[in-house]
N, C-alpha and C positions, 0 to 999 in steps of 0.2 A: 504494500500500500504506500503510495506516494502522494503527498498533498503539497503542491507547490504554492508558495506564498508570494508569487509574482503576478498573479491573476491570469497567466497564460501558460499553456503547455504543461500539464501535470507530470509528464515524464521527459519530454524532449522539446527544446526550443531551438529553432534554427533561423538564421537571418542571412540574407544575401549569400546563400550557399546552395550546394547540391548534396543531397543525402539519399543513400540507398539502404534500406533495411531489408535483410533477407533472413528467413528462419528466425524471426523474433517473436516474442510474446510480450505484449504490453497490457497489463491488467491492473484494475483497482486503483487508478490514478484520478486525482481531483485537481482542477484548476480553480482558484478563487483569489479574491483580494486579500492582502496581508491582514491578519488578525480578525478576519470576518467569519461569520458563520457560513456553512456550506450553501446557503441560499443566496449568497451575494455574487454579483456578476463576475464571470471568468470566461475565457475562451479557450477551446481546445483541451478537452479533458485529458487526452494522452499526448497530443502533438500540436504545437503551434509553429507554423511556418510563415515567415515574413519575407516576401520577395525572393522566394526560393523554389527549387525543384525538388520534390519529394517522390521517391519511388519505394513502394512496399511490395515485396515479393514473398510468397509462401510463408505468411506470418499470421498470427492470431492477435486480434485486438479486442478485448472484451472488458465489460464492467468498469468503464471509465466514465467520468461525469464532470459536468460544469453546469452552472445555472444560467448561462447565456447561450452562446452559439457554438456548435460543433462539439457534441458530446465525445466524439472520437478525435477528430482533426479539425483545426481551424487554419485556413490558408488565406493569407492576405497578400494579394498580388503575386501569384505563382502558379505552378503546375503540380498536380498530384496524379500519379499513376499507381494503380493498385492492381496486382495480378495474383491469382491463385492464393488468395488470402481470405480469412474468415473474420468478419466484423460483427459482433453481437453484444446485446445487452448494454449498450452505451446509452447515456441519457442526455436529454435536453436539446431542444430546437434543432433537430437534424443530426444525423451521424457525422456529416462533414459540412462545415460552414465555410463559405467563400465571401471575400470582400475585395473590391478593387477591380482592376482591369482583367 
């Protein structure tokens, strides 16, 4: 269980980068504002990607949460590719949230 106190990306935060995750398991992560209860705004329960390219292959992402957008992944101006992966039981306003161009 991972609770990030930066309000984004419960397990992983990437910016201006390219990241490939293969054979990974990301489970039970929470993104929320510092010092706040779990119902306070956060984005990307497992992963927050800003101006980045994210590829996920043969991975399992489950039971992640945020109270705002992207219970699993939040991508702000970027590309997300997911292949042969299982995404399940993630909570709040869509599994993947996108913002930007």
